[in-house]
C-alpha positions, 0 to 999 in steps of 0.5 A, spaced: 236 920 453 232 924 448 225 926 450 222 922 444 225 916 447 222 917 453 215 918 451 216 912 447 218 908 453 213 910 457 207 909 452 210 902 451 210 901 459 203 903 459 201 898 454 205 892 457 202 894 464 195 894 461 197 888 456 195 891 450 198 892 443 200 898 440 196 897 435 190 896 439 192 902 443 192 906 436 185 903 435 182 905 442 185 912 441 182 913 434 189 914 430 192 910 425 197 904 427 202 907 423 202 914 427 204 910 433 209 906 429 212 912 427 213 914 434 216 907 436 221 907 431 223 914 431 220 917 425 216 922 429 221 927 432 215 931 435 210 927 438 204 933 439 201 934 445 194 932 442 197 925 440 199 924 447 192 927 450 189 922 445 193 916 448 192 918 455 184 918 454 185 911 450 189 909 456 184 912 461 189 916 465 191 924 465 197 927 462 199 928 469 199 920 470 203 920 463 208 924 465 209 923 472 214 917 471 221 916 473 223 916 465 221 924 465 225 926 471 232 926 468 234 933 468 238 931 461 233 930 457 234 932 450 229 935 445 230 935 437 228 940 433 
């Protein structure tokens, strides 16, 4: 699995758990909905740590909470450059 896919999966799961739409999450994070859609549709190849931090703050979780998920425990995660 690619790292970008794991990040997308985690964001989507967090939205489902909180019963919020990605558009609402983007609004809560103070980012354009199109930016989050770019992550979901694989157009964003390098989701920055600042973006992830903004999403975490909007979800009221820490970066640790975000990355402390089985989807990131795969030793075969691949990043793109």
